[in-house]
Backbone as CSV, one residue per row, in Angstrom:
resi,resn,N_x,N_y,N_z,CA_x,CA_y,CA_z,C_x,C_y,C_z
1,UNK,37.562,111.423,72.086,38.536,110.455,72.280,40.145,110.829,71.758
2,UNK,41.161,110.825,72.343,42.300,110.985,72.041,42.713,109.852,70.821
3,UNK,43.022,110.425,69.593,43.540,109.468,68.420,44.898,109.610,68.194
4,UNK,45.745,110.715,68.654,46.928,110.928,68.572,48.120,109.945,68.759
5,UNK,49.019,109.587,68.145,50.038,108.546,68.449,51.013,108.875,69.521
6,UNK,51.257,107.865,70.517,52.199,108.102,71.422,53.379,107.032,71.453
7,UNK,53.046,106.075,70.633,54.097,104.866,70.640,55.389,105.337,69.864
8,UNK,56.369,105.270,70.411,57.666,105.984,69.782,57.861,104.933,68.394
9,UNK,57.763,103.819,68.465,58.106,103.237,67.335,57.109,103.293,65.912
10,UNK,55.900,103.926,66.357,54.844,104.031,65.357,55.047,105.638,64.857
11,UNK,55.805,106.420,65.432,55.981,107.536,65.062,57.441,107.767,63.870
12,UNK,57.544,108.856,63.153,58.383,109.152,62.196,59.494,110.047,62.952
13,UNK,60.647,110.312,62.306,61.744,111.062,63.031,61.156,112.408,63.162
14,UNK,60.361,113.060,61.932,59.690,114.362,62.013,58.936,114.494,63.305
15,UNK,58.048,113.377,63.661,57.137,113.499,64.605,57.907,113.719,65.757
16,UNK,58.785,113.024,66.106,59.567,112.972,67.377,60.286,114.372,67.465
17,UNK,61.093,114.726,66.362,61.754,116.065,66.316,60.986,117.062,66.812
18,UNK,59.965,117.226,65.981,58.969,118.320,66.221,58.370,118.576,67.558
19,UNK,57.992,117.621,68.084,57.442,117.454,69.638,58.451,117.852,70.464
20,UNK,59.859,117.203,70.383,61.016,117.726,71.268,61.185,119.163,71.060
21,UNK,61.299,119.703,69.880,61.812,121.140,69.620,60.601,122.109,70.197
22,UNK,59.492,121.769,70.450,58.264,122.333,70.912,58.295,122.086,72.178
23,UNK,59.313,121.311,73.032,58.981,121.296,74.218,57.874,120.291,75.062
24,UNK,56.928,119.415,73.932,56.061,118.553,74.346,56.389,117.543,75.035
25,UNK,57.469,116.655,74.758,57.524,115.348,75.380,58.310,115.876,76.630
26,UNK,57.748,115.288,77.676,58.256,115.399,79.122,58.688,114.187,79.614
27,UNK,58.298,113.287,79.047,58.565,111.774,79.885,58.352,110.532,78.868
28,UNK,58.651,109.514,79.384,58.476,108.291,78.407,58.170,107.202,79.574
29,UNK,57.460,106.191,78.824,57.034,104.966,79.652,57.661,103.833,79.045
30,UNK,58.446,103.028,79.708,58.938,101.921,79.119,58.252,100.489,79.669
31,UNK,57.456,99.938,78.906,57.048,98.563,79.369,57.906,97.489,79.177
32,UNK,57.824,96.626,79.934,58.882,95.399,80.395,57.899,94.297,80.549
33,UNK,58.073,93.434,79.948,57.578,91.997,80.024,58.320,90.708,79.724
34,UNK,57.753,89.816,79.050,58.451,88.745,78.749,57.884,87.831,77.578
35,UNK,58.516,86.805,77.307,57.972,85.723,76.300,58.258,84.366,76.977
36,UNK,57.281,83.861,77.599,57.272,82.813,78.554,55.843,81.961,78.570
37,UNK,55.990,80.911,78.933,54.665,79.729,79.112,53.855,80.660,80.034
38,UNK,52.555,80.681,79.418,51.315,81.136,80.245,50.136,80.176,80.279
39,UNK,50.548,78.974,80.780,49.619,77.760,80.875,49.259,77.136,79.236
40,UNK,47.946,76.808,79.247,47.949,76.101,77.979,46.968,76.747,76.948
41,UNK,46.703,78.185,77.577,45.463,78.802,76.883,46.052,80.352,76.549
42,UNK,46.737,80.914,77.088,47.331,82.375,77.034,48.644,82.333,76.287
43,UNK,48.684,83.307,75.340,49.904,83.561,74.439,50.954,83.797,75.520
44,UNK,52.238,83.706,74.930,53.316,83.777,75.446,53.757,85.012,75.791
45,UNK,53.212,86.109,74.798,53.496,87.595,74.773,52.503,88.337,76.071
46,UNK,52.003,87.522,76.818,50.947,88.098,77.792,51.506,89.244,78.544
47,UNK,52.770,89.044,79.136,53.261,89.842,80.190,53.572,91.363,79.416
48,UNK,54.041,90.977,78.090,54.580,92.255,77.406,53.122,92.909,76.900
49,UNK,52.323,92.242,76.526,51.356,92.778,76.157,50.309,93.545,77.090
50,UNK,50.392,93.158,78.131,49.590,93.802,79.099,50.579,94.826,79.509
51,UNK,51.565,95.002,79.759,52.394,96.064,80.265,52.235,97.353,79.288
52,UNK,52.384,96.697,77.969,52.276,97.955,76.786,50.866,98.412,76.709
53,UNK,49.888,97.607,76.939,48.428,98.284,76.780,48.364,99.187,77.908
54,UNK,48.653,98.875,79.329,48.545,99.883,80.586,49.462,101.111,79.929
55,UNK,50.608,100.983,79.562,51.668,101.975,79.174,50.926,102.700,78.190
56,UNK,50.355,102.225,77.105,49.843,103.031,75.855,48.635,103.769,76.464
57,UNK,47.816,103.340,77.045,46.547,103.859,77.371,46.957,105.130,78.336
58,UNK,47.840,104.953,79.306,48.438,106.108,80.341,48.723,107.070,79.572
59,UNK,49.732,106.699,78.536,50.279,107.785,77.744,49.371,108.639,77.058
60,UNK,48.281,108.123,76.558,47.142,108.749,75.746,46.464,109.746,76.779
61,UNK,46.366,109.357,78.212,45.835,110.215,78.965,46.740,111.558,79.162
62,UNK,47.998,111.510,78.676,48.959,112.487,79.042,49.337,113.177,77.602
63,UNK,48.773,112.866,76.913,49.249,113.505,75.342,49.178,114.953,75.617
64,UNK,50.207,115.620,74.927,51.327,114.836,73.968,52.609,114.707,74.983
65,UNK,52.600,114.874,76.187,53.581,114.982,77.125,54.524,113.847,77.355
66,UNK,53.719,112.574,76.990,54.588,111.356,77.429,54.304,110.324,75.911
67,UNK,55.542,109.680,75.748,55.618,108.826,74.762,55.842,107.280,75.252
68,UNK,55.546,106.392,74.540,55.878,104.958,74.954,57.196,104.326,74.151
69,UNK,57.946,103.984,75.040,59.206,103.509,74.359,59.144,101.891,74.053
70,UNK,59.702,101.482,73.083,59.545,100.225,72.463,59.772,99.074,73.732
71,UNK,58.612,98.300,73.792,58.482,97.172,74.958,59.868,96.394,74.665
72,UNK,60.325,96.015,75.889,61.380,95.054,76.163,60.437,93.467,76.421
73,UNK,60.379,92.827,75.234,59.629,91.807,75.018,60.284,90.587,75.842
74,UNK,61.503,90.478,76.129,62.131,89.152,76.822,62.691,89.833,78.066
75,UNK,62.432,88.839,78.909,62.858,89.264,80.344,63.553,88.054,81.233
76,UNK,63.542,88.325,82.476,64.060,87.224,83.281,63.111,86.002,83.526
77,UNK,63.373,85.000,82.769,62.355,84.077,82.838,62.973,82.706,82.990
78,UNK,64.204,82.826,83.768,64.773,81.237,83.697,64.057,80.289,84.363
79,UNK,62.992,80.529,85.575,62.329,79.765,86.193,61.063,79.030,85.191
80,UNK,61.032,79.542,84.087,60.132,79.034,83.095,60.671,78.123,81.992
81,UNK,62.037,78.108,82.120,62.846,77.297,80.967,62.311,75.929,80.564
82,UNK,61.705,75.207,81.653,61.409,74.092,81.338,60.292,73.806,80.303
83,UNK,59.498,75.024,79.922,58.430,74.995,79.060,59.121,75.417,77.767
84,UNK,58.874,74.697,76.551,59.679,75.143,75.349,58.781,76.438,75.033
85,UNK,59.480,77.306,74.537,58.906,78.550,73.885,59.425,79.537,74.647
86,UNK,59.586,79.375,75.883,60.191,80.604,76.672,61.524,80.947,76.326
87,UNK,61.522,82.425,76.310,62.843,82.909,76.029,63.345,83.656,77.390
88,UNK,64.465,83.771,77.674,65.080,84.325,78.727,66.341,85.112,78.676
89,UNK,66.541,86.221,79.402,67.884,86.926,79.299,68.266,86.532,80.976
90,UNK,69.812,86.842,80.817,70.531,86.928,82.199,70.044,88.227,82.914
91,UNK,69.933,88.300,84.341,69.432,89.606,84.696,70.420,90.696,84.120
92,UNK,71.932,90.351,84.443,72.749,91.472,83.993,72.612,91.983,82.514
93,UNK,72.048,91.119,81.464,71.866,91.343,80.448,70.553,92.274,80.277
94,UNK,69.582,91.830,80.930,68.348,92.497,81.022,68.493,93.865,81.598
95,UNK,69.120,94.234,82.442,69.499,95.317,83.086,70.115,96.263,82.230
96,UNK,71.324,95.733,81.530,71.957,96.581,80.624,71.119,97.077,79.543
97,UNK,70.221,96.312,78.874,69.227,96.723,77.854,68.677,97.722,78.602
98,UNK,67.836,97.734,79.600,66.913,98.523,80.228,67.615,99.937,80.266
99,UNK,68.989,99.739,80.940,69.821,100.986,81.186,69.980,101.882,79.746
100,UNK,70.311,101.083,78.788,70.632,101.438,77.366,69.369,102.137,76.782
101,UNK,68.220,101.704,77.073,67.064,102.550,76.417,66.963,103.822,77.092
102,UNK,67.092,103.582,78.721,67.017,105.103,79.343,67.973,106.152,78.800
103,UNK,69.144,105.551,78.710,70.095,106.473,78.207,69.925,107.103,76.800
104,UNK,69.238,106.351,75.961,68.845,106.689,74.451,67.978,107.828,74.828
105,UNK,66.840,107.729,75.641,65.878,108.743,75.888,66.520,110.047,76.459
106,UNK,67.411,109.782,77.572,68.059,110.651,78.053,68.912,111.622,77.072
107,UNK,69.563,110.981,76.151,70.607,111.675,75.123,69.501,112.484,73.991
108,UNK,68.105,112.058,74.128,67.196,112.935,73.247,66.677,114.155,74.012
109,UNK,66.885,114.051,75.297,66.242,115.152,76.163,65.063,114.692,77.151
110,UNK,64.931,113.546,77.035,63.764,113.094,78.021,64.311,112.971,79.320
111,UNK,63.596,113.545,80.226,64.284,113.282,81.508,63.604,112.568,82.524
112,UNK,62.378,111.964,82.270,61.458,111.243,83.125,61.236,109.916,82.277
113,UNK,61.754,108.660,83.073,61.062,107.354,82.471,60.473,106.569,83.418
114,UNK,59.329,106.127,83.322,58.882,105.220,84.159,58.662,103.826,83.572
115,UNK,59.374,102.730,84.237,59.287,101.408,83.553,58.026,100.748,83.978
116,UNK,57.148,100.459,83.325,55.988,100.014,83.712,55.913,98.412,83.233
117,UNK,56.217,97.442,84.379,56.683,96.108,84.504,55.283,95.442,84.353
118,UNK,55.333,94.117,83.383,54.284,93.313,83.553,54.784,91.703,83.834
119,UNK,55.879,91.951,84.320,56.577,90.237,84.626,57.010,90.359,86.038
120,UNK,56.377,89.247,86.832,57.148,89.396,88.182,58.801,89.033,88.302
121,UNK,59.071,88.162,87.455,60.413,87.778,87.518,61.269,89.038,87.094
122,UNK,60.844,90.307,86.521,61.861,91.292,85.966,61.711,92.130,87.399
123,UNK,61.110,91.686,88.519,61.273,92.668,89.773,62.735,93.067,90.164
124,UNK,63.744,92.348,89.912,65.027,92.775,90.443,65.431,94.076,89.487
125,UNK,64.730,94.545,88.642,65.314,95.747,87.873,64.790,97.053,88.897
126,UNK,63.821,96.585,89.596,63.528,97.653,90.405,64.604,98.143,91.505
127,UNK,65.497,97.475,91.870,66.594,97.683,92.423,67.824,98.312,91.998
128,UNK,67.743,98.665,90.500,68.737,99.117,89.815,68.368,100.518,89.491
129,UNK,66.977,101.065,89.433,66.698,102.179,88.726,67.338,103.436,89.792
130,UNK,67.680,103.279,90.867,68.284,104.285,91.616,69.590,104.474,91.164
131,UNK,70.228,103.385,90.921,71.620,103.640,90.193,71.516,104.208,88.694
132,UNK,70.487,103.768,88.014,70.433,104.381,86.496,70.297,106.066,86.931
133,UNK,69.541,106.215,87.675,69.071,107.800,87.767,70.288,108.448,88.228
134,UNK,71.121,107.875,89.060,72.389,108.587,89.569,73.316,108.700,88.225
135,UNK,73.449,107.566,87.504,74.558,107.475,86.563,74.111,108.507,85.412
136,UNK,72.708,108.554,85.079,72.095,109.263,83.773,71.866,110.651,84.088
137,UNK,71.819,111.061,85.583,71.156,112.241,85.966,69.730,112.448,85.278
138,UNK,69.034,111.534,85.577,67.651,111.596,85.172,66.592,110.886,86.086
139,UNK,65.356,110.968,86.194,64.342,110.468,86.639,63.774,109.060,86.375
140,UNK,64.314,108.118,86.960,63.931,106.618,86.449,63.077,105.833,87.619
141,UNK,62.187,105.484,87.374,61.350,104.818,88.386,60.563,103.544,87.795
142,UNK,60.377,102.501,88.325,59.954,101.186,88.292,58.565,100.970,88.814
143,UNK,57.810,100.383,88.273,56.596,99.854,89.050,56.086,98.583,88.242
144,UNK,55.699,97.733,88.675,54.675,96.557,88.256,53.363,97.128,88.180
145,UNK,52.616,97.137,87.154,51.331,97.786,87.178,50.343,97.362,88.165
146,UNK,50.517,95.907,88.597,49.368,95.357,89.444,49.742,96.091,90.973
147,UNK,50.861,96.835,91.280,50.850,97.517,92.304,49.889,98.440,92.745
148,UNK,49.053,98.783,91.429,47.998,99.468,91.548,46.930,99.082,92.668
149,UNK,46.832,97.624,92.572,45.722,96.988,93.368,45.718,96.970,94.546
150,UNK,44.351,97.285,95.678,44.447,97.088,96.853,43.880,95.875,97.010
151,UNK,44.176,95.117,98.332,43.715,93.922,98.675,42.144,93.816,98.599
152,UNK,41.450,95.288,99.015,40.008,95.397,98.907,39.581,95.252,97.519
153,UNK,40.084,95.820,96.511,39.758,95.743,94.814,39.905,94.354,94.743
154,UNK,41.273,93.656,94.860,41.266,92.099,94.308,40.149,91.133,95.046
155,UNK,39.677,91.334,96.207,38.610,90.637,97.005,37.328,91.154,96.195
156,UNK,37.062,92.366,95.834,36.203,92.624,95.407,35.673,92.154,93.972
157,UNK,36.848,92.018,92.917,36.495,91.915,91.736,36.852,90.427,91.168
158,UNK,37.800,89.980,91.982,38.388,88.603,91.584,37.859,87.735,92.631
159,UNK,37.266,86.544,91.922,36.600,85.446,92.718,37.685,84.563,93.686
160,UNK,38.684,84.384,92.925,39.848,83.733,93.451,40.529,84.550,94.604
161,UNK,40.517,85.803,94.508,41.293,86.788,95.544,42.776,86.469,95.206
162,UNK,43.280,86.165,94.025,44.624,85.735,93.706,45.073,86.679,92.458
163,UNK,46.062,87.348,92.865,46.307,88.552,91.908,48.152,88.775,92.277
164,UNK,48.749,88.743,91.173,48.672,88.611,89.646,48.328,86.996,89.556
165,UNK,49.235,86.075,90.234,49.153,84.671,89.906,49.661,84.608,88.274
166,UNK,49.253,83.375,87.721,49.974,83.340,86.575,49.085,82.552,85.569
167,UNK,48.506,83.387,84.717,47.513,82.902,83.764,46.296,82.362,84.420
168,UNK,46.187,82.851,85.520,44.639,82.332,86.336,43.619,83.603,85.933
169,UNK,42.853,83.685,86.772,41.493,84.422,86.730,42.044,85.917,86.397
170,UNK,43.278,86.364,86.843,43.447,87.830,86.537,43.825,88.235,85.242
171,UNK,45.127,87.373,85.301,45.679,87.562,83.887,44.520,87.101,82.702
172,UNK,43.954,86.099,82.777,42.972,85.580,81.587,41.945,86.714,81.291
173,UNK,41.558,87.298,82.376,40.289,88.210,82.399,40.987,89.568,81.749
174,UNK,42.220,89.876,82.087,43.063,91.207,81.550,42.812,90.962,79.956
175,UNK,43.371,89.600,79.588,43.500,89.279,78.102,42.122,89.236,77.576
176,UNK,41.378,88.673,77.917,39.932,88.602,77.382,39.308,90.347,77.171
177,UNK,39.873,91.102,77.984,39.116,92.535,77.924,40.378,93.401,76.868
178,UNK,41.625,93.065,77.129,42.482,93.972,76.269,42.901,93.234,74.790
179,UNK,43.086,92.150,74.682,43.547,91.284,73.467,42.844,90.016,73.509
180,UNK,41.599,89.967,73.331,40.942,88.593,73.359,41.496,87.292,72.514
181,UNK,41.900,88.058,71.526,42.979,87.011,70.453,43.900,86.194,71.065
182,UNK,44.413,86.455,72.174,45.389,85.874,72.752,44.746,85.025,73.885
183,UNK,43.903,84.591,73.883,43.042,83.640,74.613,42.512,82.565,73.929
184,UNK,43.429,81.457,74.020,43.165,80.530,72.930,42.844,79.016,73.475
185,UNK,41.352,79.025,73.805,40.759,77.629,74.313,40.725,76.501,73.455
186,UNK,40.686,76.909,72.205,40.266,75.868,71.146,41.231,74.775,71.162
187,UNK,40.926,73.589,71.326,42.012,72.540,71.241,42.489,72.264,72.648
188,UNK,42.539,72.941,73.505,43.228,72.544,74.920,42.551,71.569,75.498
189,UNK,43.311,70.514,76.072,42.862,69.264,76.915,43.755,69.158,77.759
190,UNK,43.800,69.993,79.064,44.857,69.938,80.130,45.059,68.695,80.608
191,UNK,44.095,67.855,80.824,44.153,66.617,81.382,45.178,65.564,80.387
192,UNK,44.541,65.808,79.297,45.109,64.972,78.069,46.666,65.138,77.696
193,UNK,46.957,66.354,77.981,48.249,66.853,77.883,49.166,65.990,78.856
194,UNK,48.953,65.422,80.042,49.833,64.843,80.599,51.125,65.416,81.039
195,UNK,50.729,66.739,81.564,52.471,67.570,82.030,52.898,66.897,82.992
196,UNK,54.100,67.043,82.667,55.251,66.306,83.780,56.042,67.732,84.270
197,UNK,55.427,68.543,84.909,56.119,69.833,85.476,57.338,69.369,86.543
198,UNK,58.332,70.045,86.285,59.508,69.783,86.891,59.590,70.535,88.240
199,UNK,59.078,71.568,88.301,59.313,72.428,89.517,58.087,72.139,90.527
200,UNK,58.779,71.664,91.485,57.905,71.114,93.046,57.234,72.142,93.307
201,UNK,57.715,73.407,93.357,56.829,74.310,93.778,55.585,74.769,92.995
202,UNK,55.830,74.707,91.734,54.726,75.365,90.728,53.985,74.263,90.281
203,UNK,54.267,73.141,90.484,53.500,71.984,89.781,52.118,71.951,90.274
204,UNK,51.934,72.057,91.797,50.526,71.929,92.156,49.638,73.173,91.927
205,UNK,50.240,74.152,91.413,49.501,75.508,91.010,49.029,75.730,89.700
206,UNK,49.738,74.992,88.948,49.608,74.849,87.468,48.013,74.434,87.123
207,UNK,47.469,73.387,87.565,46.037,73.165,87.039,45.057,73.913,87.978
208,UNK,45.487,74.648,88.996,44.290,75.638,89.818,44.487,76.827,89.088
209,UNK,45.420,77.397,88.357,45.362,78.509,87.811,44.833,78.425,86.460
210,UNK,44.831,77.029,85.811,44.211,76.916,84.669,42.723,76.917,84.955
211,UNK,42.196,76.256,85.767,40.825,76.128,86.261,40.229,77.359,86.516
212,UNK,41.133,78.337,87.333,40.744,79.516,87.707,40.464,80.396,86.292
213,UNK,41.480,80.393,85.313,41.511,81.248,83.990,40.143,80.575,83.115
214,UNK,39.714,79.432,83.125,38.771,78.721,82.768,37.430,78.903,83.129
215,UNK,37.410,78.941,84.409,36.173,78.924,85.096,35.673,80.426,85.710
216,UNK,36.477,81.258,85.947,36.247,82.433,86.640,36.606,83.652,85.777
217,UNK,37.398,83.710,84.720,37.749,84.639,84.024,36.614,85.431,83.339
218,UNK,36.422,86.729,83.389,35.570,87.427,82.404,36.161,88.413,81.737
219,UNK,35.645,89.227,80.424,36.230,90.328,80.124,35.768,91.635,81.013
220,UNK,34.665,91.487,81.699,34.386,92.640,82.490,35.298,92.968,83.797
221,UNK,35.827,91.837,84.360,36.688,91.838,85.217,38.014,92.131,84.693
222,UNK,38.353,92.096,83.483,39.583,92.452,82.821,39.493,93.807,82.881
223,UNK,38.521,94.366,82.222,38.466,95.953,82.077,38.417,96.680,83.249
224,UNK,37.793,96.034,84.502,37.568,96.978,85.481,39.421,96.839,86.261
225,UNK,39.967,95.828,86.029,41.596,95.605,86.548,42.447,96.652,85.773
226,UNK,41.926,96.486,84.303,42.950,97.346,83.361,42.809,98.870,83.589
227,UNK,41.476,99.157,83.793,41.167,100.760,83.788,42.061,101.109,85.148
228,UNK,41.930,100.408,86.389,42.573,101.112,87.486,43.896,101.082,87.183
229,UNK,44.762,99.975,86.532,46.274,100.102,86.558,46.409,101.142,85.546
230,UNK,45.811,101.526,84.351,46.042,102.462,83.400,45.948,103.802,84.205
231,UNK,45.083,104.157,85.060,44.631,105.336,85.638,45.713,105.584,86.739
232,UNK,46.128,104.469,87.406,47.280,104.517,88.768,48.609,104.919,87.832
233,UNK,48.968,104.264,86.563,50.237,104.722,86.006,50.299,106.025,85.403
234,UNK,49.377,106.352,84.838,49.120,107.863,84.431,49.287,108.796,85.514
235,UNK,48.568,108.189,86.694,48.915,109.258,87.797,50.592,109.423,88.200
236,UNK,51.074,108.172,88.351,52.521,108.061,88.504,53.241,108.823,87.777
237,UNK,53.201,108.953,86.496,53.751,109.424,85.289,53.401,111.078,85.435
238,UNK,52.257,111.466,85.590,51.980,112.841,85.728,52.780,113.411,86.978
239,UNK,52.876,112.745,88.024,53.667,113.184,89.208,55.260,113.451,88.772
240,UNK,55.402,112.577,88.208,57.188,112.494,87.606,57.418,113.814,86.860
241,UNK,56.503,113.988,85.922,56.550,115.015,84.910,56.270,116.437,85.706
242,UNK,55.752,116.384,87.023,55.401,117.604,87.473,54.003,118.264,87.125
243,UNK,53.257,117.470,86.638,51.834,117.963,86.161,50.968,118.053,87.058
């Protein structure tokens, strides 16, 4: 089992310097997520935690060639701002922060950055990475980790057939497998909460997603889906660094 550290924020300056001087670090994975509502039972960090988990495990597969940059834990979440606790950045702010992280890595000699996204609302960042690559003269690519999943896999593993959805069967299963402490059923009374959701498009889905998370999610499903995403991101990163 690989036990070496790949998370940039856990390394000392000596660790990073020595690996760079030895030409060991070829690329970086930048997880992007959110701090936003995930129904009554999942922690608000879910999108960040899932992207960071996939990035971490993928980087370990490619050790010592890949490090994980500090996750961007607040994303584009204006559509969830009716739920207290949600934090959101303006798209232009989010793009700028992501660009600055890529520029920082470039200045240290890292030529390949894979942005591993865990929040659907951050999708517009994918339209910016070509410009990032041109301006920085480096290889920047963007993928939401659930792009790893075929329709056949989703149908086989998830009873709801709904992925990624929002705090439903898939995300709840993922959390149960990767960070079960973030699944908090104690004290939850969905009906008793008497929620008055303002979004007309989302309101009918919220109880459906809650029931799917409660009734269908299992750690086994989460492990299967997480492992597929980890291998897929590792393969993408391996292709970027030319291994």
